[in-house]
C-alpha positions as CSV (number, residue, x, y, z in Angstrom):
1,M,20.2,25.9,6.6
2,H,22.2,22.8,6.3
3,T,20.1,19.6,5.6
4,T,21.5,16.2,6.0
5,T,20.5,13.3,4.0
6,R,20.5,9.8,5.4
7,L,19.6,6.7,2.9
8,T,18.4,3.4,4.3
9,R,17.9,0.4,2.0
10,L,14.6,-1.2,2.6
11,T,14.6,-4.8,1.8
12,A,11.9,-7.6,1.6
13,R,13.8,-9.5,4.3
14,P,15.2,-7.2,6.8
15,E,18.0,-8.2,9.3
16,G,17.3,-8.3,12.7
17,S,14.4,-9.2,14.6
18,S,10.7,-8.1,14.3
19,S,8.0,-7.2,16.4
20,T,4.8,-9.3,16.1
21,D,1.5,-8.5,17.2
22,H,-2.2,-9.1,15.9
23,P,-4.3,-5.7,14.1
24,R,-6.8,-4.4,16.8
25,P,-10.4,-6.1,16.3
26,E,-11.7,-2.9,14.6
27,R,-9.4,-3.2,11.6
28,L,-10.2,-6.7,10.8
29,L,-12.1,-7.7,7.9
30,R,-12.0,-11.6,8.6
31,G,-9.5,-14.0,10.6
32,N,-6.8,-12.6,12.9
33,P,-3.7,-12.3,10.9
34,L,-0.1,-12.4,12.8
35,R,1.9,-8.9,11.7
36,E,5.5,-8.3,11.8
37,T,7.1,-5.2,12.1
38,W,10.6,-4.1,11.3
39,N,11.2,-0.3,12.4
40,L,14.2,0.9,10.8
41,I,13.8,4.7,11.3
42,E,12.1,6.4,14.1
43,A,12.6,10.1,14.2
44,D,10.9,12.8,16.3
45,L,10.1,15.9,13.8
46,P,8.4,19.3,14.6
47,A,5.2,18.4,13.4
48,A,4.9,14.7,14.0
49,Q,6.8,11.4,14.3
50,E,8.3,9.6,11.5
51,F,8.5,5.8,11.2
52,C,9.9,3.9,8.2
53,G,10.3,0.2,7.8
54,V,9.0,-3.1,6.9
55,W,5.4,-4.4,7.3
56,R,4.5,-8.2,6.6
57,L,0.9,-9.4,7.5
58,E,-0.5,-12.9,6.8
59,N,-3.4,-13.1,4.7
């Protein structure tokens, strides 16, 4: 079996635009912080879907 390795550098300030939203109400402890997401890798695997990226949340 041949395996391909792909390396992706993750940084605290990713390039490109992020998607923004707010956490679902049932997940909130207090407030309603803005969440930013940079999904850098999305892959369909045999058993699940894989996501990798940078997530930032206001406090």
